[in-house]
C-alpha positions as CSV (number, residue, x, y, z in Angstrom):
1,X,173.1,361.8,54.8
2,X,170.9,359.4,53.2
3,X,171.6,358.2,49.7
4,X,168.8,358.3,47.1
5,X,168.2,355.0,45.6
6,X,167.4,356.1,42.1
7,X,170.2,358.7,41.9
8,X,171.6,357.3,38.6
9,X,168.2,357.3,36.8
10,X,167.4,360.8,38.1
11,X,170.8,362.0,36.8
12,X,170.2,360.4,33.4
13,X,166.7,361.8,33.2
14,X,168.1,365.3,34.1
15,X,170.8,365.1,31.5
16,X,168.3,363.9,28.8
17,X,166.1,366.8,29.8
18,X,169.0,369.3,29.6
19,X,170.1,367.9,26.2
20,X,166.6,368.2,24.7
21,X,166.1,371.6,26.3
22,X,169.3,372.9,24.8
23,X,168.5,371.3,21.4
24,X,165.0,372.9,21.5
25,X,166.3,376.3,22.4
26,X,169.0,376.1,19.7
27,X,166.4,375.1,17.1
28,X,164.1,378.0,18.2
29,X,167.0,380.5,18.0
30,X,168.0,379.2,14.5
31,X,164.4,379.4,13.3
32,X,164.2,383.1,14.4
33,X,167.6,383.9,13.0
34,X,166.8,382.4,9.6
35,X,163.4,384.0,9.7
36,X,165.0,387.4,9.8
37,X,168.3,386.7,8.0
38,X,167.1,384.9,5.0
39,X,164.6,387.5,3.8
40,X,167.3,390.1,4.1
41,X,169.6,388.2,1.7
42,X,166.7,387.4,-0.6
43,X,165.8,391.1,-0.6
44,X,169.4,392.0,-1.5
45,X,169.4,389.5,-4.4
46,X,166.0,390.9,-5.6
47,X,167.2,394.5,-5.3
48,X,170.2,393.6,-7.5
49,X,168.0,391.9,-10.1
50,X,165.7,395.0,-10.0
51,X,168.7,397.3,-10.6
52,X,169.9,395.1,-13.5
53,X,166.3,395.3,-15.0
54,X,166.3,399.1,-14.6
55,X,169.6,399.4,-16.3
56,X,168.5,397.1,-19.1
57,X,165.3,399.2,-19.5
58,X,167.3,402.4,-19.7
59,X,169.7,400.9,-22.2
60,X,166.7,399.7,-24.3
61,X,165.2,403.1,-24.1
62,X,168.3,404.7,-25.5
63,X,168.5,402.0,-28.2
64,X,164.9,402.6,-29.2
65,X,165.6,406.4,-29.4
66,X,168.6,405.9,-31.6
67,X,166.7,403.3,-33.7
68,X,164.0,405.9,-34.4
69,X,166.6,408.4,-35.5
70,X,168.2,405.7,-37.8
71,X,164.7,404.9,-39.3
72,X,164.1,408.6,-40.0
73,X,167.5,408.8,-41.8
74,X,166.7,405.5,-43.7
75,X,163.4,407.0,-44.8
76,X,165.2,410.1,-45.9
77,X,167.2,408.0,-48.3
78,X,164.1,407.2,-50.3
79,X,163.0,410.8,-50.8
80,X,164.3,412.5,-53.8
81,X,164.4,415.9,-52.2
82,X,166.2,418.6,-54.2
83,X,169.6,419.4,-52.7
84,X,169.5,416.3,-50.5
85,X,173.0,414.9,-50.2
86,X,172.5,411.2,-50.3
87,X,176.2,410.6,-49.4
88,X,175.8,412.8,-46.2
89,X,172.6,410.9,-45.3
90,X,174.4,407.6,-45.7
91,X,177.3,408.8,-43.5
92,X,174.8,409.9,-40.8
93,X,173.0,406.6,-41.0
94,X,176.2,404.6,-40.7
95,X,177.0,406.7,-37.6
96,X,173.6,405.9,-36.1
97,X,174.1,402.2,-36.8
98,X,177.5,402.4,-35.1
99,X,175.9,404.0,-32.1
100,X,173.3,401.3,-32.1
101,X,176.1,398.7,-32.3
102,X,177.7,400.1,-29.2
103,X,174.3,400.2,-27.3
104,X,173.4,396.6,-28.1
105,X,174.6,394.2,-25.5
106,X,176.6,391.5,-27.2
107,X,176.0,388.0,-26.0
108,X,172.9,389.1,-24.3
109,X,170.6,386.0,-24.3
110,X,167.6,388.0,-23.2
111,X,164.7,388.8,-25.6
112,X,166.0,392.4,-25.7
113,X,169.4,391.3,-26.8
114,X,168.1,389.0,-29.5
115,X,165.7,391.6,-30.7
116,X,168.3,394.3,-30.8
117,X,170.7,392.1,-32.8
118,X,168.0,391.2,-35.3
119,X,166.9,394.9,-35.7
120,X,170.5,396.1,-36.2
121,X,171.2,393.3,-38.8
122,X,168.0,394.1,-40.7
123,X,168.7,397.9,-40.7
124,X,172.2,397.2,-42.1
125,X,170.7,395.0,-44.7
126,X,168.1,397.6,-45.6
127,X,170.7,400.3,-45.9
128,X,172.7,398.0,-48.3
129,X,169.6,397.2,-50.3
130,X,168.7,400.8,-50.7
131,X,172.2,401.6,-51.9
132,X,171.8,398.8,-54.4
133,X,168.4,400.1,-55.5
134,X,170.0,403.6,-56.0
135,X,172.8,402.1,-58.1
136,X,170.3,400.1,-60.2
137,X,168.2,403.2,-60.6
138,X,171.2,405.1,-61.8
139,X,172.0,402.4,-64.3
140,X,168.4,402.2,-65.5
141,X,168.5,406.0,-66.0
142,X,171.7,405.7,-67.9
143,X,170.3,402.9,-70.0
144,X,167.1,404.9,-70.7
145,X,169.2,408.0,-71.7
146,X,171.4,405.8,-73.9
147,X,168.3,404.2,-75.4
148,X,166.9,407.7,-76.2
149,X,170.2,408.8,-77.6
150,X,170.3,405.6,-79.7
151,X,166.7,406.3,-81.0
152,X,167.7,409.8,-81.8
153,X,170.8,408.7,-83.7
154,X,168.8,406.0,-85.5
155,X,166.2,408.6,-86.6
156,X,169.0,410.9,-87.7
157,X,170.6,408.0,-89.5
158,X,167.3,407.1,-91.2
159,X,166.8,410.8,-92.1
160,X,170.4,411.0,-93.5
161,X,169.9,407.8,-95.4
162,X,166.7,409.2,-96.9
163,X,168.5,412.4,-97.8
164,X,171.4,410.4,-99.3
165,X,168.9,408.2,-101.3
166,X,167.2,411.4,-102.5
167,X,170.5,412.9,-103.5
168,X,171.5,409.7,-105.3
169,X,168.2,409.6,-107.1
170,X,168.6,413.2,-108.0
171,X,172.1,412.8,-109.3
172,X,171.3,409.6,-111.3
173,X,168.6,411.6,-113.1
174,X,171.0,414.2,-114.3
């Protein structure tokens, strides 16, 4: 058997070819793997985000419904309907505000969370302000009634003084 003169160079060339061939095949397989695997994981993340968004929308829808009910009750406080029990309306409104408090997502940094917090705070402040207005209206009504009673008493006093003066004049003549 005859020995090939460039056997070492041929073997080195073959090993280099084999190394680059394996490297190329591995890169091609990895590219195909990531081409199919990565979108699957991204789709999973996107599905989770979409589900969170749907839940947030549903919660916001319930919040808006309860908010509408609370606004109707708040408007009912302004009406002086005969037989309307303001205390009962106040209790119902407080219940709605409690339901809204449970629906709002505490610590939610999203626009919905900030908006819900602001709306709930403003509704509570408005309820308090309306209660203050009712109290002031009661006091103004009491003041007006007292003022009318004072005017009535003053006119009765003036009339009594006039009668007393007339009696004094009449008794001094005799």
